[in-house]
PQR file with spaces between the fields and no chain letter, atoms N, CA, C, O and H, PARSE charges and radii, in Angstrom:
ATOM       1  N    MET     1      -3.876    9.861   34.949 -0.4000 1.5000
ATOM       2  CA   MET     1      -4.637    9.800   33.726 -0.0000 2.0000
ATOM       3  C    MET     1      -3.977    9.192   32.717  0.5500 1.7000
ATOM       4  O    MET     1      -2.793    9.512   32.614 -0.5500 1.4000
ATOM       5  N    ILE     2      -4.480    8.262   31.797 -0.4000 1.5000
ATOM       6  CA   ILE     2      -3.570    7.391   30.842 -0.0000 2.0000
ATOM       7  C    ILE     2      -4.654    8.204   29.283  0.5500 1.7000
ATOM       8  O    ILE     2      -5.850    8.355   29.033 -0.5500 1.4000
ATOM       9  H    ILE     2      -5.442    8.003   31.880  0.4000 1.0000
ATOM      10  N    LYS     3      -3.415    8.504   28.646 -0.4000 1.5000
ATOM      11  CA   LYS     3      -3.861    8.713   27.122 -0.0000 2.0000
ATOM      12  C    LYS     3      -3.259    7.933   25.941  0.5500 1.7000
ATOM      13  O    LYS     3      -2.266    7.232   26.134 -0.5500 1.4000
ATOM      14  H    LYS     3      -2.444    8.381   28.850  0.4000 1.0000
ATOM      15  N    ARG     4      -3.746    8.015   24.892 -0.4000 1.5000
ATOM      16  CA   ARG     4      -3.366    7.504   23.863 -0.0000 2.0000
ATOM      17  C    ARG     4      -2.621    8.782   22.645  0.5500 1.7000
ATOM      18  O    ARG     4      -3.040    9.904   22.363 -0.5500 1.4000
ATOM      19  H    ARG     4      -4.553    8.585   24.735  0.4000 1.0000
ATOM      20  N    HIS     5      -1.666    8.199   22.249 -0.4000 1.5000
ATOM      21  CA   HIS     5      -1.080    8.861   20.896 -0.0000 2.0000
ATOM      22  C    HIS     5       0.172    8.289   20.409  0.5500 1.7000
ATOM      23  O    HIS     5       0.940    7.479   20.928 -0.5500 1.4000
ATOM      24  H    HIS     5      -1.325    7.287   22.479  0.4000 1.0000
ATOM      25  N    LEU     6       0.197    8.935   19.224 -0.4000 1.5000
ATOM      26  CA   LEU     6       1.002    8.127   18.073 -0.0000 2.0000
ATOM      27  C    LEU     6       2.532    8.383   18.666  0.5500 1.7000
ATOM      28  O    LEU     6       2.778    9.494   19.135 -0.5500 1.4000
ATOM      29  H    LEU     6      -0.427    9.593   18.802  0.4000 1.0000
ATOM      30  N    LYS     7       3.468    7.450   18.648 -0.4000 1.5000
ATOM      31  CA   LYS     7       4.981    7.569   19.002 -0.0000 2.0000
ATOM      32  C    LYS     7       5.585    7.121   17.786  0.5500 1.7000
ATOM      33  O    LYS     7       5.330    5.998   17.350 -0.5500 1.4000
ATOM      34  H    LYS     7       3.268    6.548   18.267  0.4000 1.0000
ATOM      35  N    CYS     8       6.430    7.972   17.153 -0.4000 1.5000
ATOM      36  CA   CYS     8       7.372    8.026   16.070 -0.0000 2.0000
ATOM      37  C    CYS     8       8.426    7.157   16.046  0.5500 1.7000
ATOM      38  O    CYS     8       9.434    7.359   16.724 -0.5500 1.4000
ATOM      39  H    CYS     8       6.637    8.884   17.507  0.4000 1.0000
ATOM      40  N    CYS     9       8.265    6.022   15.190 -0.4000 1.5000
ATOM      41  CA   CYS     9       9.402    4.761   15.101 -0.0000 2.0000
ATOM      42  C    CYS     9      10.382    4.720   14.106  0.5500 1.7000
ATOM      43  O    CYS     9      11.454    4.117   14.160 -0.5500 1.4000
ATOM      44  H    CYS     9       7.446    5.858   14.640  0.4000 1.0000
ATOM      45  N    GLY    10       9.802    5.618   12.909 -0.4000 1.5000
ATOM      46  CA   GLY    10      10.603    5.567   11.815 -0.0000 2.0000
ATOM      47  C    GLY    10      11.960    6.253   11.753  0.5500 1.7000
ATOM      48  O    GLY    10      11.937    7.299   12.402 -0.5500 1.4000
ATOM      49  H    GLY    10       8.931    6.108   12.866  0.4000 1.0000
ATOM      50  N    VAL    11      13.193    5.990   11.152 -0.4000 1.5000
ATOM      51  CA   VAL    11      14.191    6.945   10.880 -0.0000 2.0000
ATOM      52  C    VAL    11      14.127    7.872    9.614  0.5500 1.7000
ATOM      53  O    VAL    11      14.266    9.095    9.658 -0.5500 1.4000
ATOM      54  H    VAL    11      13.212    5.141   10.625  0.4000 1.0000
ATOM      55  N    LYS    12      13.905    7.151    8.507 -0.4000 1.5000
ATOM      56  CA   LYS    12      13.781    7.885    7.157 -0.0000 2.0000
ATOM      57  C    LYS    12      12.294    7.703    6.594  0.5500 1.7000
ATOM      58  O    LYS    12      11.814    8.471    5.760 -0.5500 1.4000
ATOM      59  H    LYS    12      13.792    6.158    8.471  0.4000 1.0000
ATOM      60  N    GLN    13      11.567    6.530    7.175 -0.4000 1.5000
ATOM      61  CA   GLN    13      10.181    6.313    6.674 -0.0000 2.0000
ATOM      62  C    GLN    13       9.312    6.782    7.875  0.5500 1.7000
ATOM      63  O    GLN    13       9.775    6.486    8.977 -0.5500 1.4000
ATOM      64  H    GLN    13      11.957    5.906    7.853  0.4000 1.0000
ATOM      65  N    ALA    14       8.306    7.362    7.861 -0.4000 1.5000
ATOM      66  CA   ALA    14       7.472    7.827    9.050 -0.0000 2.0000
ATOM      67  C    ALA    14       6.367    6.537    9.248  0.5500 1.7000
ATOM      68  O    ALA    14       5.540    6.090    8.452 -0.5500 1.4000
ATOM      69  H    ALA    14       7.930    7.603    6.966  0.4000 1.0000
ATOM      70  N    VAL    15       6.692    6.141   10.602 -0.4000 1.5000
ATOM      71  CA   VAL    15       6.121    4.671   10.804 -0.0000 2.0000
ATOM      72  C    VAL    15       5.652    5.049   12.344  0.5500 1.7000
ATOM      73  O    VAL    15       6.549    5.444   13.090 -0.5500 1.4000
ATOM      74  H    VAL    15       7.364    6.503   11.248  0.4000 1.0000
ATOM      75  N    TYR    16       4.260    4.952   12.891 -0.4000 1.5000
ATOM      76  CA   TYR    16       4.106    5.506   14.305 -0.0000 2.0000
ATOM      77  C    TYR    16       3.687    4.045   15.096  0.5500 1.7000
ATOM      78  O    TYR    16       3.412    3.031   14.454 -0.5500 1.4000
ATOM      79  H    TYR    16       3.532    4.631   12.286  0.4000 1.0000
ATOM      80  N    ARG    17       3.682    4.090   16.343 -0.4000 1.5000
ATOM      81  CA   ARG    17       3.002    3.304   17.290 -0.0000 2.0000
ATOM      82  C    ARG    17       2.014    3.839   17.804  0.5500 1.7000
ATOM      83  O    ARG    17       2.023    5.041   18.070 -0.5500 1.4000
ATOM      84  H    ARG    17       3.905    4.914   16.865  0.4000 1.0000
ATOM      85  N    ILE    18       0.898    3.004   18.062 -0.4000 1.5000
ATOM      86  CA   ILE    18      -0.384    3.709   18.894 -0.0000 2.0000
ATOM      87  C    ILE    18      -0.101    3.433   20.229  0.5500 1.7000
ATOM      88  O    ILE    18      -0.026    2.213   20.370 -0.5500 1.4000
ATOM      89  H    ILE    18       0.890    2.028   17.846  0.4000 1.0000
ATOM      90  N    VAL    19       0.124    4.151   21.475 -0.4000 1.5000
ATOM      91  CA   VAL    19       0.550    3.605   22.513 -0.0000 2.0000
ATOM      92  C    VAL    19      -0.269    4.368   23.626  0.5500 1.7000
ATOM      93  O    VAL    19      -0.608    5.550   23.564 -0.5500 1.4000
ATOM      94  H    VAL    19       0.063    5.143   21.361  0.4000 1.0000
ATOM      95  N    ALA    20      -0.506    3.563   24.565 -0.4000 1.5000
ATOM      96  CA   ALA    20      -0.997    4.333   25.850 -0.0000 2.0000
ATOM      97  C    ALA    20       0.080    4.388   26.771  0.5500 1.7000
ATOM      98  O    ALA    20       0.832    3.447   27.027 -0.5500 1.4000
ATOM      99  H    ALA    20      -0.230    2.603   24.615  0.4000 1.0000
ATOM     100  N    ILE    21       0.131    5.622   27.299 -0.4000 1.5000
ATOM     101  CA   ILE    21       0.979    6.846   28.144 -0.0000 2.0000
ATOM     102  C    ILE    21       0.132    7.264   29.245  0.5500 1.7000
ATOM     103  O    ILE    21      -1.080    7.472   29.175 -0.5500 1.4000
ATOM     104  H    ILE    21      -0.479    6.386   27.091  0.4000 1.0000
ATOM     105  N    ASP    22       1.143    7.406   30.641 -0.4000 1.5000
ATOM     106  CA   ASP    22       0.790    8.123   31.392 -0.0000 2.0000
ATOM     107  C    ASP    22       1.178    9.527   31.016  0.5500 1.7000
ATOM     108  O    ASP    22       2.052    9.753   30.180 -0.5500 1.4000
ATOM     109  H    ASP    22       2.127    7.238   30.698  0.4000 1.0000
ATOM     110  N    VAL    23       0.404   10.613   31.752 -0.4000 1.5000
ATOM     111  CA   VAL    23       0.526   11.575   31.374 -0.0000 2.0000
ATOM     112  C    VAL    23       1.467   12.475   32.048  0.5500 1.7000
ATOM     113  O    VAL    23       1.790   13.600   31.667 -0.5500 1.4000
ATOM     114  H    VAL    23      -0.306   10.429   32.431  0.4000 1.0000
ATOM     115  N    ARG    24       1.892   11.820   33.149 -0.4000 1.5000
ATOM     116  CA   ARG    24       3.106   12.163   33.925 -0.0000 2.0000
ATOM     117  C    ARG    24       4.612   11.998   33.505  0.5500 1.7000
ATOM     118  O    ARG    24       5.635   12.443   34.024 -0.5500 1.4000
ATOM     119  H    ARG    24       1.629   10.906   33.459  0.4000 1.0000
ATOM     120  N    SER    25       4.422   11.245   32.441 -0.4000 1.5000
ATOM     121  CA   SER    25       5.692   10.718   31.763 -0.0000 2.0000
ATOM     122  C    SER    25       5.987   11.550   30.503  0.5500 1.7000
ATOM     123  O    SER    25       5.053   12.184   30.013 -0.5500 1.4000
ATOM     124  H    SER    25       3.590   10.883   32.020  0.4000 1.0000
ATOM     125  N    ARG    26       7.197   11.602   29.940 -0.4000 1.5000
ATOM     126  CA   ARG    26       7.713   12.344   28.959 -0.0000 2.0000
ATOM     127  C    ARG    26       6.763   11.868   27.833  0.5500 1.7000
ATOM     128  O    ARG    26       6.132   10.811   27.846 -0.5500 1.4000
ATOM     129  H    ARG    26       7.956   11.086   30.338  0.4000 1.0000
ATOM     130  N    ARG    27       6.754   12.858   26.800 -0.4000 1.5000
ATOM     131  CA   ARG    27       6.013   12.378   25.526 -0.0000 2.0000
ATOM     132  C    ARG    27       6.745   11.148   24.910  0.5500 1.7000
ATOM     133  O    ARG    27       6.033   10.210   24.551 -0.5500 1.4000
ATOM     134  H    ARG    27       7.267   13.716   26.789  0.4000 1.0000
ATOM     135  N    GLU    28       7.991   11.063   24.763 -0.4000 1.5000
ATOM     136  CA   GLU    28       8.573    9.845   24.142 -0.0000 2.0000
ATOM     137  C    GLU    28       9.180    8.866   25.111  0.5500 1.7000
ATOM     138  O    GLU    28      10.038    8.023   24.847 -0.5500 1.4000
ATOM     139  H    GLU    28       8.569   11.825   25.055  0.4000 1.0000
ATOM     140  N    GLY    29       8.506    9.143   26.476 -0.4000 1.5000
ATOM     141  CA   GLY    29       9.210    8.141   27.525 -0.0000 2.0000
ATOM     142  C    GLY    29       8.657    6.604   27.231  0.5500 1.7000
ATOM     143  O    GLY    29       8.554    6.004   26.161 -0.5500 1.4000
ATOM     144  H    GLY    29       7.809    9.827   26.690  0.4000 1.0000
ATOM     145  N    ARG    30       8.362    6.220   28.503 -0.4000 1.5000
ATOM     146  CA   ARG    30       8.157    4.799   28.587 -0.0000 2.0000
ATOM     147  C    ARG    30       6.621    4.439   28.447  0.5500 1.7000
ATOM     148  O    ARG    30       5.841    4.839   29.311 -0.5500 1.4000
ATOM     149  H    ARG    30       8.446    6.707   29.372  0.4000 1.0000
ATOM     150  N    ASP    31       6.233    3.787   27.514 -0.4000 1.5000
ATOM     151  CA   ASP    31       4.599    3.670   27.046 -0.0000 2.0000
ATOM     152  C    ASP    31       4.032    2.637   28.209  0.5500 1.7000
ATOM     153  O    ASP    31       4.854    1.818   28.622 -0.5500 1.4000
ATOM     154  H    ASP    31       6.867    3.462   26.812  0.4000 1.0000
ATOM     155  N    LEU    32       3.020    2.610   28.637 -0.4000 1.5000
ATOM     156  CA   LEU    32       2.228    1.622   29.334 -0.0000 2.0000
ATOM     157  C    LEU    32       2.190    0.129   28.514  0.5500 1.7000
ATOM     158  O    LEU    32       2.621   -0.942   28.940 -0.5500 1.4000
ATOM     159  H    LEU    32       2.353    3.275   28.301  0.4000 1.0000
ATOM     160  N    ARG    33       1.465    0.426   27.054 -0.4000 1.5000
ATOM     161  CA   ARG    33       1.367   -0.789   26.241 -0.0000 2.0000
ATOM     162  C    ARG    33       0.973   -0.485   24.890  0.5500 1.7000
ATOM     163  O    ARG    33      -0.065    0.127   24.637 -0.5500 1.4000
ATOM     164  H    ARG    33       1.114    1.297   26.708  0.4000 1.0000
ATOM     165  N    LYS    34       1.726   -0.872   24.076 -0.4000 1.5000
ATOM     166  CA   LYS    34       1.396   -0.637   22.659 -0.0000 2.0000
ATOM     167  C    LYS    34       0.292   -1.540   22.098  0.5500 1.7000
ATOM     168  O    LYS    34       0.192   -2.766   22.118 -0.5500 1.4000
ATOM     169  H    LYS    34       2.569   -1.368   24.282  0.4000 1.0000
ATOM     170  N    VAL    35      -0.662   -0.413   21.493 -0.4000 1.5000
ATOM     171  CA   VAL    35      -2.049   -0.912   21.084 -0.0000 2.0000
ATOM     172  C    VAL    35      -2.314   -1.115   19.785  0.5500 1.7000
ATOM     173  O    VAL    35      -3.325   -1.653   19.332 -0.5500 1.4000
ATOM     174  H    VAL    35      -0.581    0.584   21.477  0.4000 1.0000
ATOM     175  N    GLY    36      -1.080   -0.532   18.974 -0.4000 1.5000
ATOM     176  CA   GLY    36      -1.297   -0.469   17.478 -0.0000 2.0000
ATOM     177  C    GLY    36      -0.399    0.030   16.680  0.5500 1.7000
ATOM     178  O    GLY    36       0.559    0.365   17.377 -0.5500 1.4000
ATOM     179  H    GLY    36      -0.259   -0.095   19.342  0.4000 1.0000
ATOM     180  N    PHE    37      -0.205    0.258   15.557 -0.4000 1.5000
ATOM     181  CA   PHE    37       0.629    1.068   15.054 -0.0000 2.0000
ATOM     182  C    PHE    37      -0.212    1.476   13.276  0.5500 1.7000
ATOM     183  O    PHE    37      -1.071    0.870   12.637 -0.5500 1.4000
ATOM     184  H    PHE    37      -0.983   -0.014   14.991  0.4000 1.0000
ATOM     185  N    TYR    38       0.607    2.839   12.980 -0.4000 1.5000
ATOM     186  CA   TYR    38      -0.111    3.264   11.896 -0.0000 2.0000
ATOM     187  C    TYR    38       1.415    3.187   10.875  0.5500 1.7000
ATOM     188  O    TYR    38       2.511    3.096   11.426 -0.5500 1.4000
ATOM     189  H    TYR    38       1.305    3.332   13.499  0.4000 1.0000
ATOM     190  N    ASP    39       1.297    3.230    9.615 -0.4000 1.5000
ATOM     191  CA   ASP    39       2.074    3.371    8.516 -0.0000 2.0000
ATOM     192  C    ASP    39       1.515    4.007    7.404  0.5500 1.7000
ATOM     193  O    ASP    39       0.702    3.452    6.664 -0.5500 1.4000
ATOM     194  H    ASP    39       0.406    3.304    9.167  0.4000 1.0000
ATOM     195  N    PRO    40       2.068    5.571    7.203 -0.5600 1.5000
ATOM     196  CA   PRO    40       1.159    6.372    6.492  0.2800 2.0000
ATOM     197  C    PRO    40       1.695    5.939    5.091  0.5500 1.7000
ATOM     198  O    PRO    40       1.088    6.408    4.128 -0.5500 1.4000
ATOM     199  N    ILE    41       2.838    5.039    4.827 -0.4000 1.5000
ATOM     200  CA   ILE    41       3.140    5.069    3.353 -0.0000 2.0000
ATOM     201  C    ILE    41       2.598    4.119    2.906  0.5500 1.7000
ATOM     202  O    ILE    41       1.901    4.254    1.900 -0.5500 1.4000
ATOM     203  H    ILE    41       3.330    4.658    5.609  0.4000 1.0000
ATOM     204  N    LYS    42       2.737    2.986    3.461 -0.4000 1.5000
ATOM     205  CA   LYS    42       1.819    1.522    2.993 -0.0000 2.0000
ATOM     206  C    LYS    42       0.241    1.786    3.527  0.5500 1.7000
ATOM     207  O    LYS    42      -0.510    0.811    3.511 -0.5500 1.4000
ATOM     208  H    LYS    42       3.303    2.876    4.278  0.4000 1.0000
ATOM     209  N    ASN    43      -0.200    2.885    3.928 -0.4000 1.5000
ATOM     210  CA   ASN    43      -1.795    2.853    3.996 -0.0000 2.0000
ATOM     211  C    ASN    43      -2.066    1.588    4.949  0.5500 1.7000
ATOM     212  O    ASN    43      -3.175    1.077    4.788 -0.5500 1.4000
ATOM     213  H    ASN    43       0.410    3.677    3.941  0.4000 1.0000
ATOM     214  N    GLN    44      -1.131    0.927    6.035 -0.4000 1.5000
ATOM     215  CA   GLN    44      -1.549    0.157    7.030 -0.0000 2.0000
ATOM     216  C    GLN    44      -1.803    0.569    8.312  0.5500 1.7000
ATOM     217  O    GLN    44      -1.100    1.476    8.757 -0.5500 1.4000
ATOM     218  H    GLN    44      -0.230    1.342    6.165  0.4000 1.0000
ATOM     219  N    THR    45      -2.737    0.050    9.061 -0.4000 1.5000
ATOM     220  CA   THR    45      -3.076    0.119   10.481 -0.0000 2.0000
ATOM     221  C    THR    45      -3.421   -1.087   11.120  0.5500 1.7000
ATOM     222  O    THR    45      -3.990   -2.008   10.535 -0.5500 1.4000
ATOM     223  H    THR    45      -3.309   -0.687    8.700  0.4000 1.0000
ATOM     224  N    TYR    46      -3.099   -1.105   12.278 -0.4000 1.5000
ATOM     225  CA   TYR    46      -3.447   -2.524   13.084 -0.0000 2.0000
ATOM     226  C    TYR    46      -3.440   -1.993   14.283  0.5500 1.7000
ATOM     227  O    TYR    46      -2.500   -1.376   14.785 -0.5500 1.4000
ATOM     228  H    TYR    46      -2.637   -0.356   12.753  0.4000 1.0000
ATOM     229  N    LEU    47      -4.960   -2.322   14.990 -0.4000 1.5000
ATOM     230  CA   LEU    47      -5.343   -1.997   16.333 -0.0000 2.0000
ATOM     231  C    LEU    47      -5.613   -3.185   17.182  0.5500 1.7000
ATOM     232  O    LEU    47      -6.270   -4.124   16.731 -0.5500 1.4000
ATOM     233  H    LEU    47      -5.724   -2.824   14.582  0.4000 1.0000
ATOM     234  N    ASN    48      -5.178   -3.189   18.288 -0.4000 1.5000
ATOM     235  CA   ASN    48      -5.527   -4.318   19.038 -0.0000 2.0000
ATOM     236  C    ASN    48      -6.718   -3.533   20.033  0.5500 1.7000
ATOM     237  O    ASN    48      -6.542   -2.562   20.769 -0.5500 1.4000
ATOM     238  H    ASN    48      -4.644   -2.426   18.654  0.4000 1.0000
ATOM     239  N    VAL    49      -7.790   -4.189   19.820 -0.4000 1.5000
ATOM     240  CA   VAL    49      -9.004   -3.641   19.833 -0.0000 2.0000
ATOM     241  C    VAL    49      -9.530   -3.918   21.293  0.5500 1.7000
ATOM     242  O    VAL    49     -10.303   -3.223   21.952 -0.5500 1.4000
ATOM     243  H    VAL    49      -7.932   -4.978   19.222  0.4000 1.0000
ATOM     244  N    SER    50      -8.902   -5.141   21.646 -0.4000 1.5000
ATOM     245  CA   SER    50      -9.165   -5.188   23.087 -0.0000 2.0000
ATOM     246  C    SER    50      -8.533   -4.504   24.294  0.5500 1.7000
ATOM     247  O    SER    50      -9.024   -4.328   25.409 -0.5500 1.4000
ATOM     248  H    SER    50      -8.274   -5.706   21.111  0.4000 1.0000
ATOM     249  N    ALA    51      -7.254   -4.135   23.792 -0.4000 1.5000
ATOM     250  CA   ALA    51      -6.379   -3.455   24.655 -0.0000 2.0000
ATOM     251  C    ALA    51      -7.031   -1.797   24.734  0.5500 1.7000
ATOM     252  O    ALA    51      -7.101   -1.039   25.701 -0.5500 1.4000
ATOM     253  H    ALA    51      -6.855   -4.278   22.886  0.4000 1.0000
ATOM     254  N    ILE    52      -7.437   -1.615   23.377 -0.4000 1.5000
ATOM     255  CA   ILE    52      -7.839   -0.089   23.286 -0.0000 2.0000
ATOM     256  C    ILE    52      -9.082    0.125   24.277  0.5500 1.7000
ATOM     257  O    ILE    52      -9.281    1.116   24.980 -0.5500 1.4000
ATOM     258  H    ILE    52      -7.380   -2.231   22.592  0.4000 1.0000
ATOM     259  N    LEU    53     -10.035   -1.262   24.152 -0.4000 1.5000
ATOM     260  CA   LEU    53     -11.143   -0.890   24.896 -0.0000 2.0000
ATOM     261  C    LEU    53     -10.775   -1.136   26.337  0.5500 1.7000
ATOM     262  O    LEU    53     -11.623   -0.735   27.134 -0.5500 1.4000
ATOM     263  H    LEU    53      -9.874   -2.067   23.581  0.4000 1.0000
ATOM     264  N    TYR    54      -9.752   -1.677   26.827 -0.4000 1.5000
ATOM     265  CA   TYR    54      -9.627   -1.862   28.508 -0.0000 2.0000
ATOM     266  C    TYR    54      -9.127   -0.552   28.822  0.5500 1.7000
ATOM     267  O    TYR    54      -9.340   -0.244   29.995 -0.5500 1.4000
ATOM     268  H    TYR    54      -9.064   -2.003   26.179  0.4000 1.0000
ATOM     269  N    PHE    55      -8.463    0.407   28.065 -0.4000 1.5000
ATOM     270  CA   PHE    55      -7.971    1.563   28.463 -0.0000 2.0000
ATOM     271  C    PHE    55      -9.008    2.447   28.132  0.5500 1.7000
ATOM     272  O    PHE    55      -8.941    3.479   28.799 -0.5500 1.4000
ATOM     273  H    PHE    55      -8.290    0.157   27.113  0.4000 1.0000
ATOM     274  N    LEU    56      -9.938    2.411   27.342 -0.4000 1.5000
ATOM     275  CA   LEU    56     -11.128    3.312   27.413 -0.0000 2.0000
ATOM     276  C    LEU    56     -12.010    2.899   28.572  0.5500 1.7000
ATOM     277  O    LEU    56     -12.602    3.803   29.161 -0.5500 1.4000
ATOM     278  H    LEU    56      -9.992    1.572   26.800  0.4000 1.0000
ATOM     279  N    GLU    57     -12.132    1.964   28.872 -0.4000 1.5000
ATOM     280  CA   GLU    57     -13.072    1.889   30.312 -0.0000 2.0000
ATOM     281  C    GLU    57     -12.141    2.354   31.621  0.5500 1.7000
ATOM     282  O    GLU    57     -12.703    2.650   32.676 -0.5500 1.4000
ATOM     283  H    GLU    57     -11.651    1.230   28.394  0.4000 1.0000
ATOM     284  N    LYS    58     -10.890    2.396   31.512 -0.4000 1.5000
ATOM     285  CA   LYS    58      -9.976    2.998   32.506 -0.0000 2.0000
ATOM     286  C    LYS    58     -10.368    4.442   32.506  0.5500 1.7000
ATOM     287  O    LYS    58     -10.276    5.088   33.550 -0.5500 1.4000
ATOM     288  H    LYS    58     -10.433    2.155   30.656  0.4000 1.0000
ATOM     289  N    GLY    59     -10.837    5.036   31.301 -0.4000 1.5000
ATOM     290  CA   GLY    59     -10.901    6.679   31.568 -0.0000 2.0000
ATOM     291  C    GLY    59      -9.889    7.172   30.239  0.5500 1.7000
ATOM     292  O    GLY    59      -9.838    8.367   29.946 -0.5500 1.4000
ATOM     293  H    GLY    59     -10.911    4.512   30.453  0.4000 1.0000
ATOM     294  N    SER    60      -9.481    6.645   29.845 -0.4000 1.5000
ATOM     295  CA   SER    60      -8.110    7.037   28.751 -0.0000 2.0000
ATOM     296  C    SER    60      -8.847    8.226   27.899  0.5500 1.7000
ATOM     297  O    SER    60     -10.036    8.350   27.606 -0.5500 1.4000
ATOM     298  H    SER    60      -9.523    5.674   30.083  0.4000 1.0000
ATOM     299  N    GLN    61      -7.793    9.000   27.625 -0.4000 1.5000
ATOM     300  CA   GLN    61      -8.269    9.983   26.175 -0.0000 2.0000
ATOM     301  C    GLN    61      -7.244    9.937   25.140  0.5500 1.7000
ATOM     302  O    GLN    61      -6.135    9.461   25.381 -0.5500 1.4000
ATOM     303  H    GLN    61      -6.827    8.899   27.863  0.4000 1.0000
ATOM     304  N    THR    62      -7.526   10.356   24.125 -0.4000 1.5000
ATOM     305  CA   THR    62      -6.780   10.663   23.044 -0.0000 2.0000
ATOM     306  C    THR    62      -5.748   11.624   22.976  0.5500 1.7000
ATOM     307  O    THR    62      -6.233   12.734   23.199 -0.5500 1.4000
ATOM     308  H    THR    62      -8.427   10.742   23.929  0.4000 1.0000
ATOM     309  N    TYR    63      -4.517   11.677   22.762 -0.4000 1.5000
ATOM     310  CA   TYR    63      -3.479   13.059   22.865 -0.0000 2.0000
ATOM     311  C    TYR    63      -3.190   13.194   21.428  0.5500 1.7000
ATOM     312  O    TYR    63      -2.615   12.309   20.794 -0.5500 1.4000
ATOM     313  H    TYR    63      -4.123   10.776   22.580  0.4000 1.0000
ATOM     314  N    ARG    64      -3.633   14.425   20.860 -0.4000 1.5000
ATOM     315  CA   ARG    64      -2.647   14.868   19.521 -0.0000 2.0000
ATOM     316  C    ARG    64      -1.718   16.024   20.016  0.5500 1.7000
ATOM     317  O    ARG    64      -1.850   17.024   20.722 -0.5500 1.4000
ATOM     318  H    ARG    64      -4.100   15.144   21.375  0.4000 1.0000
ATOM     319  N    ASN    65      -0.473   15.265   19.143 -0.4000 1.5000
ATOM     320  CA   ASN    65       0.721   16.204   19.311 -0.0000 2.0000
ATOM     321  C    ASN    65       1.099   17.042   18.197  0.5500 1.7000
ATOM     322  O    ASN    65       2.156   17.646   18.014 -0.5500 1.4000
ATOM     323  H    ASN    65      -0.367   14.452   18.570  0.4000 1.0000
ATOM     324  N    CYS    66      -0.004   16.975   17.440 -0.4000 1.5000
ATOM     325  CA   CYS    66       0.452   18.056   16.201 -0.0000 2.0000
ATOM     326  C    CYS    66       0.674   19.454   16.229  0.5500 1.7000
ATOM     327  O    CYS    66       1.003   20.047   15.202 -0.5500 1.4000
ATOM     328  H    CYS    66      -0.863   16.484   17.589  0.4000 1.0000
């Protein structure tokens, strides 16, 4: 099964990648594809809608690790 979740990328500033990842891999492991990013400090979000729709058609779910 494939899930989408936020992957932390910033060292001093919180910046997150939105990735599609296989549930059998580690949480910070290898991702299948990067589908966007989120920067809460600058309040910017980029989404690759075609990639997100592709994974939704394959049955992906949203993963929340808070």
